[in-house]
N, C-alpha and C positions, 0 to 999 in steps of 0.2 A: 477574582483571583486574589491570592495573598499579596498584601501591600497596595491594593487598589485605592484605599482611602487616602493614603499619603500622596499618591500620584494625583488623585483628583483634587486634593487641597492645593497642590502646587499649580495645577492647571487653572483653578478658579482664581488664583491671585494674578494671573496674566491680564494686563490692562488693555492690550490691543490684540487684534487678530494676527498682526505680524509677529508679536512675541509668542502668541499661542502656537502659531505654525512653527516658529523656531524651536520651541520647547518639545513639540510633538514629533517633528520630522525624524529624529533618530529612531523613534519607536515604530515608524510606519513599515509595513511589510511590503517594501518596494525596493527596487534597485537604486544604488547610489546615484546613477545618472538621472533617474526620475526625480529623486529628492533634490539634486542640484538644479534641475530645470524648474522645479517648483519655487525654490528660493530666488531664482533669477528673474521671475516674472515681475515687471515693474508695476503693473496695475494691481492695486490691492483687491479690487473686485474680482478680477480674473484669478488672482492667486487664491482667494477664498473659495471660489467655485471649484478650482482644481483640487484644493485641500479636502473639500467636502466629498469629491468623487473618490479620493483615496480612502477616506474614512468609511464610506459606504461599502466599497469593495472589501476592506478588511473586516467590517462587521459581518458581511455575508459569508466570508471565508471562515470566520470563527464560529458562526452559527452552524455551518455545514459540518465543521469538525466536532462540534458538540453533539450534533445529531448522530454522526457516525459512532462517536464514542458511546453514546447511550444505547444505540442498537447493538454494538458489540458486547457491551456489558449485559444487556438483556439476553442475548443469545448464549453468552457464557453462563449466566445464571440459570437459564433454562436447561442447558446440558448438565450442569452440576445438579440441578434439582432432579432431573430424570435419573441420573446415575445414583443419587441417594435413594430415590424411590425404588429403583430396581434392587439395590442392595438390601433395602428393608423388606421388599417382597420376597427376596431370596431367603432371608433369615426367617420370615414368617412361614414360608413353605417348608423350610428345613425343620422348623419346630413342629409343624403339622405332619411331617413325613410324607409330603406330597411332591417333592422335587425329584422327578424321574431322571432328569439330567444329572443330578447329584449322585443318584444311585449308580448311574453308568460310570461316573468318575470314580466311584468307590471300588471298581474292579481290583481284585487282589491278583495281579498277574502272576506273582510268584506261586501262590497257592494253586491257581489254575494250571500253570505249567507242571507243577509237581503232581497234580492229580490226573492230568491228561495222559492218554495212552499213546505215548510218543516213543520212538526209538531213542536209545541213549544218546546218540550223536545229535539228534534234533533237540532233545531236552537240554543238553549242554549249551547248544547255540542259543536256545530260547532264554535260558537263565542268564547268559551273558548280556542279552538285551535287557532283561529285567534289571540287572545291576546298573546298566547305563540309565534306564528310566528312573530308578530310585535316586541315582546320583544327580540327575537333571533337576530335580525339584519340581514343584507343581506348575511352574510357568516356563520350563525349559523350551528352547526353540526347536528341539528335536523330539519333543514329547509326542506330538501327533504322528510323526513318521514311525517312531518305535512302536506305538500302540497299534498302528495299522499293520505293521510287520508281524507283531505277536498275534494279532487276530487271525492273520493268514495261516500262521503255523498251527494255531489251535483248531482252525476250521478244516484243515486238510485231512483227508481220510488215510491216515498212516497205516492203520491196521483193520479198518472196517471193510468187510467183504460181504457179498451176497451169500445167502445160505442155500440157494437152490442148486439142485443137481442137474446135470445134462440129461435130458430125456429125448432121445432121438425120434421116437414116435410122435411126441408132442411137437417137436421142432418141425418135422415134415408136415404135420397137420397145419401148423401156423403158416408155413411157407405156401402150402397149397391153397389155404384160405385167402391169403392176401395177394397171391400172384398166379395168374393163369399162364400155362406153358412153362418155358424156361426149365425144362426137366433136367437137362444136363447141368445147369447152374445149381439147381436145388440139390442134385446128387453130390456135386463137389462140396457144397456147403455142409451137407449132412455128414459126408465123409470126413470133412475137416473137424466137425464137432465130435465125431467118433474117436478120432485120434486124440483130441483134447481129453476126452473122458478116460481113455485107456492109459494115457501117460500121466494123468493127474498133474500136469504142469502146463502152463500157458505159453511158454516160450515158442516163438516161431509162428504165432497166430496173427500174421499180418497179411490181409487179403487186399487185392486191388480189383475192383469191378470196373471193367473197361467196356464201353459201348456208346452208342449214339444217345443224344439227349432224349429224355422222356421214356426210357426203357425200364425204369424201376430200380436203378442202382441204389439211390438213397433210401427208398422205401424198403429195400431188402435189408438194409442195416437195422431199420426199426423192427422188422419182423424177427431178425436174429436176436435182438435184445429182448423182445417179448418171449421168444422161445427159450432163452437161457434164464429168464427171470432176472435180468440185470438192468441197471439204469442205462438210458440212451443219451449219448452226448454227440453233438454235431458241431463242427467248425468249418465254415466256408473259407477256403484258401484262395479263391479266385481274386486275382489282382493284388495280392499281398507282395510287397517288394522290400519290406524291412525285416531283417533277421530278428529284430527285437520283438516282433509280433509272435514269434515262436518261442524264443528263449528269454524274453523279458528285458527290462532295463536295469542297469545297476542302480542301487539305492542312493548312490552319490548324486544322481540327477534329481532335480526338482520335479515332482509329479511322476516319479517312476512307478511302473506297474509291473506285475508278473506277466509272463507270456500267456498265449491262448491255452497252451496245454495245461499249465498249473491252474489257471483260472477256471477252466471247465472241470478239472478234477475236483476243485473245491465245490463247485455247484453240484457235481454228481453225488458227493458224499460217500462214495465207495471207491475202493482202489482197483476194482475189476469191472468197470463199465464197458459197454460196447461204444467205442469212440470212432465216429465217422469223420474222416478227413475229406471233405467234399471238394471237387474240382482241383485235385492235386496237380493236374497237368497245366493249370493256368497260373502257377506261381511265377513271379517275375523277378528279374535281377536288377538291382540299382546300386547307386553309390553307397547306400546304407547296408549293403550285405546281400548274401544269397540265401533266401529262406529255404530253398531246396536242400542246401548243404546242412542247414540247422536241423532239418527233419531226419537226416541220416542217423543221428544219435537216438531220436525218438523211435524210429522204425527198425533199428538194428537189434535183433533179439539178444545179441551178445553184449550190448551196451545199455539198453534202456532200463535195466535194473538199477542203474546209478545215474539217472538223468539229473542234470544240474541246470536249474533255472537261474539266470543272473540275478534276478531280484531276490528269490528265495535263498540262493547261495548255500543250500543244503541239498544233499543227494536225496532224490525221491525215486521210489521204485515204481516203474511203469510196466514191469514184466507180466503182471496179471491182467493188463488191459488188452481187450480184443480190438486191435486197430483194424479198421476197414477204410481203405481209400477208394475214391471214385475218380474216373477220368473218362473223357470222351475219346482220347487217343493216347497211346503210350509213346508216340513219336517225339513229343515235346518234353517227356520226363527224362531227366538226366540218368545215364546208365547206372551209376552207383546207387541211386535211389531206387530205380526199377529193380535192380538185382536183389534188393532186400524184401521184395513183395512177391506174393504168388498171384499171378494174373489169372482172373476168371473173366473170359470174354462173354459179353451179352450182345447178341446180334439183333438186328431190327426185327420187328414183329411182322408176320404175314397178315394179310387182310382178314383171314379166318381168325387168327389170334386176336387181332384188334376187335373183331366183332364180339368175341366171347368176353374180352376185357371190358368193352363198352357196355354190354348187356348185364354182366354179372357184377361189375365194380363201379364203372363211371356213372351210369345212369342213376343207380341208387344214391351215390354220393352227391351228384348234381341236384337231384330232387330234394335231398335233405338240406343242402346249402341254401336252396331257394324257398324253403318252407312248403314244399309240395310233397305229394305222395302219388301212388298209382291210382288213387280214386280221383285225382285231379288232372293228371297228365300221364299219357301213355304214348310211348314212341315205338312204332312197329319195327319188326326185324328188318323189313325191306328198307324202311327209312334210315335205319342205322347203317345198313350197308351202303346206301346212297351217300350218306354223310362221309363215310370212310373213303369211298372211291372218287367222289366228285368235289369234296370240300376240304380234304386233308392230303398233304403230301409230306410225309414224315416217317422216320424210322420208329418213333415212339408213339405215345398217345396223348401228348399234351394238347396238340392242336385239336384232336377229337374232343377232348373235354371242353375246350373253349367253345366249339361249335354246339355241343350239347347244352352248355350254359346259356348260349344265345337263344336256343329254342326254349329253354326254361324261362328266360326273362320275358320273351314275347308272350308266352303262355301266362305268366304271372300277371302281366298287364291286363290281359283279357279277363282273367279270373277276378281281379280287383274291380274292374269296370262292371262286372256282372252281366256282360252281354253275350255270354256263350254258355252252352249246355255242357255240364261236366259228365264224364271226364273228357278232356281234350285229347283227341287221337291224332297223332302226327303221322302222316303217310308220305310216301315218296313224292306224290304230286304236290304236296304242300311245301316241300323243301325250298323251292325257288322263291316262293312268297316270303318265307321266313328268313332264309340265309342269303337270298339274292342269287345271281347267276353263279354257276359252278366256277370255282377258282383254280381247279387243277386241270392242266392239259398234259396228258400222257402221250408219249410217242407210241404209235401202233406200227405194226409191220406194214411195209409198203405193199400195194396191190399189184404193181407192175414191176417186171424185171428190167433192169438196165445194166449194160456192161459197165463195169467200173464202180458200181454202187453195191456195198456189202454192209450187212448189219453186224455191229459189234456190241459188246456188253461192257458196262462200266459200273464201278462202285462209287458211291458218294456217301457223305456222312448221314444222309437221310434215307439211305437204302440204295438199291440198284436201279439202273435204267438202261435202255437200249440207246445206241447212237449209230448214226449212219456215216460211213466213210465214202466220200465221193472222189473219183479220180477222172481226169481228162488230160488230153495232150493238145499241143498246138505248135506251129512252127516257131523255132527259137534257136537257142545255142546249147541245148543239152542240159539245161538247168532243172533243178527240182524246187518247185514252189510249194510252200506249206502255209496254210491259213487255218484260222479257227482257234486262235489263242492256245497253241500247242506248247507244252513244256519241253525242256531239253531232252528228257528221256524219251518222250513220244517222237520228237524229231529224229533222234538217233534210231529209233525203231523204223521210221520211214526210210532212212538212208540204208539201213541194213536190208530192208525189204527190196529196195531198188537194186542193191548189189546182188541179192539172191536172184532176182528176176533176170538180170543181165548175165549172170554166170550159169544159171540152171535152166532157163527157158529160151536160150539162144536159138535152139532148133525149132521152137514153136512160133517165134515171132520174127522170122527172117525179113518180113516186109517192113519192119519198123526200124528207123535209123535214129538211134539215141543221140547222135552228134548234132542233128539239125532240128530236133524237136524238144520242147520243154514239157515237163510233166507237172501237173498241178493237182495237189491233194488237199481237199477241204473237209473239215469236220463241222457240221452245222451247229447252231447255238453258239455263234462266234463270240458272244459277250461272256460266255462261261469258260474260265480257264480249265484246261484238260492236260493231264500228264499221267505217266505211268507206263510200264512195259507191256501191259496186258492186251494192248491193241496190236501187237506185233503180227499175229497171223491174219488179223483183219486187214491191216495195211497191205500185207503181202498178197492176199487174195484179191483185194481191190485192184492192185496194179496188174496182177495176172489176168483178171477178168477184162480189164480195159484193153490190154495189149493183145489178147487172144480174141477179143470180140465176143466172148461167151459170158452170158449173164448168170449170176448166182441166184438160187431160189430165195425169194424174199422171206420165206418162213424159216430160213436157216440163219442162225446167229453163231458167233464164235468168240472165244477169248483165249489168250495164251501168248507167252513171250517167245520170241524166236532168237536164235543165235546165227552168227555168220556161217556156221556149219550146217544150218538148216534144221537144227533140233528145236522141238517145241517144248518149252519149259512150263511148269505149273505156275499158277497165279492165285491170289487171294480173293476173298469176297464172293466165293462161289454161290453161297446160299442167296445173298441179295441179288446177284446177277440172274440166277435161275428164276427167282420169283418175279423179277422185272420182265424177263423174257416171256414167262407164262402169262403175265398180265397183258403184254402187248400182242399176244397171239402167235408167238413163235412156236414152231412144231419140232425143230431139231436144233441141237446145240453141239458144237464141236469144241473140244477142250483137250488139254494134255492128259495122257494116261495116268500121270501122277496125281491128278485131281479126282480120280475115281472115288477115293475114300471120302471126299468131301460131300458126296451125294447122300451120305447117311444123315446129314443135317436137314435135308430137304423134306418138307411135308409129303406124305404119301400121295395125296391127291394131285399135287403138282408134279411129282416125279413120274407118275403114271401117264400124264398128259403130254410128256415131251420125250422124244427119242434122243438119246445121248450117244455121240460118237467120240471115241477116244483115239488120239493120234500121238505119234512120237516124233514124226518128221514132216517137213513141208510137202514131201511127196504124197503123204497120206491126205493132207489137206487139199491139195490140187485134185487128187483122185476123187474125193468126196464131193467137192464143190463144182468143179469144172469138167469132171470126167476125162482128165488128161493123165496118161500114164507117163511119168517121167522116167528116163533111163537112170541107171546107177550113176552116181556122181563121177564126172570126168575130170581127171587131173590134167591140166594144160601144161605143156612144156614147150619153151621156145628154144629152137636150135641156135647155138651161138654162131655157127658158120653161115647159115643161110638166112637166119632171122625168121624162118617159117615156124608156125605153130603146129605141134604134133600132140596127139593124145596117147596116154599110157594106159 
C-alpha cells in the first residue's frame, strides 16, 4: 500500500520487541481493550506471542479482503466485457441487416395507424397513444405498455366480416350431419337463421341452449358456425368470479389485460363470429364483482353495439356477433340476464337416440382417435345397446363415449400384441369381460301389490326415473313422519295430501283414528335428496291406499301437483319421466290434463306402449287407482249454538 516503505523503515529501527509492539499497537485491527491488555502483559515472551497472534489474524483478514476485491473486480470486468461484446454483435448484425429484433423496434406506429381500417374515434385514440409513445423516447418506462395497447387496437377486426351468405338448406344439412334427433331444436335454429337472412341485421341473435350435460349444446355452436361460414369462438365461463374477466382491467394496473370478449374477438379476426359462452349458469359472485352483470351489456342487443372494455377504453361494436350461451339449468341464471336470451331447451336423449348417435357418430370418432378402423374393430348393435342400458346412466352421451373408448383401448392392446385374429368383433357376451360388471341399476316396477305403496315419476339432471312412495301407520299421537331426505316443497305436498285424506275420505276410513295413530311416509334411496311438487298425487294415492287397505296396480305410475282444493296441476319433465316409466315396465301413467300437449315430445314407439290417463281432480285419481267413487265435495259448517257439525 501507499507509504508502506516509510512505515517499514521506522519498524526496522526499533531495537527491542517492546518498542516494536508499542509502535505497531495503534495500527492493529483490534479493540482498544485488547491493545491495553497486550501492553499490560509483564512477560516479554508472552507479550511477543500475543502480538504475533494479532499479526497473523490481521494478515488473514487482509488476505481475505484482497481475494474478495479481486473476485469482485473479475466479475465486474466479465460483465463489462459481455456487455461490450453484445453491443458489438448488435452493431455487426445491424450492419448485415440480420437483426430481427431491431426490425420489430422499427415499427412505425403512426403510419400503421393511419393506414389501418379503423373507425375515426378509434384512430384518434390510437394517434393519441402514438404521440405519447414518441414523447417517451426510446427507453421510456411506458413504452412497452403503449406498444402492447397499440398492437391490440391494430389487431382487432373493426370492419372485417365474413363474406358468406346464409344458406338455410346447407345449414340444415350440416345440423343433420353432426347431430342425430333434436328436430325441434334444429327447426328453431333454422328459423332463427331465416329471420337473420330476411332482416339483414344481426341484432337480437342471442340464443341460450339449456339442457343436461353431454347433449350436444356446445357442438351445436360449432355446427352453426360451419353452416354460416363464420369463425367459431368459445369461452368457458364456469367458475369465473371476477368481473374483469369479462370487461378487462384498467391500464393503470401493472399487468393489465383486456377481457375475454375482446381477447377472443382479436383471435377470431372477424367482427361477426359465432361466439359460444359456455356454462353461463356457473358464473360466480365474489368481492371482485359480478360477472353476470358484466355480461348484461354484452348480451343486450340494444347496448352491445357500443361495448366498452376497460382495457381497450374504446367502444367496440358486437352487434354482428352471433352469441350462443349454454347452460345446464336456467334456475341459477339471474333474471335480467336470462331475459336477454332466447331459451332453446334440449332434453335428454332416449336409448334409441343414443343408439343412433353411438353407431353413426361416436363409434367412428372413437375408432379414429385410437388409430383403428372397421377392418380392425367392429362393435355389434346388440353390444352397443348393452353398453347404453347396462353401463351408462346419463341424459347425454359422454359416458357412452368413455365406455366405447375403453373397448377400443382393450382391443388396441390385443392388436398390438398380435395374439388375435382381425377384425375383433365385440358382442354382448364379451361386455362383462371388457367393461366389468354392469354399473347401472335401474328401478323396475314392483311385482307384488301392497297397500300404501305407489309408483311415482321423478325428473333428474341425468333423465327421468321412477320412485316408490311407501306409507304405513302405527300407534302414536297423530303425527306425520317423513323420511327419505325430502325437501320443503315435497314435505308440504305430504301435509296437503293428509289434509285432503282427512277432509275428503272421512266416510271411507271410519275405522281409522287419526288422533291415536302416527302415519309414516318414506321415499327409498334415502341418501338422495328429493324435492318438488310433482309427487303430490302419488303421496295422496299412497295415503289413500294405506288407509282404505286397497292396493294400487304396480304397473301404474303417476305425476302431478295437488292443491288443497283437490285440483291436479301440471308439472314439468314429462318426456324424461315417460321414458323412465317405459324403461321400468310401467303400462299406465296418470297425469294432469294440462300435460296432454307434452306427449307430442314422446317418441312414437314409447307412446304406443303406455296408456295415458288424464285427470283434473283427486276424485279422478282415486277412481282410476282404487276404484273409489268420492261424492261431491262437502262443505262443513259448525253450529254456533249447539257446536254440532252440519253439511250444506
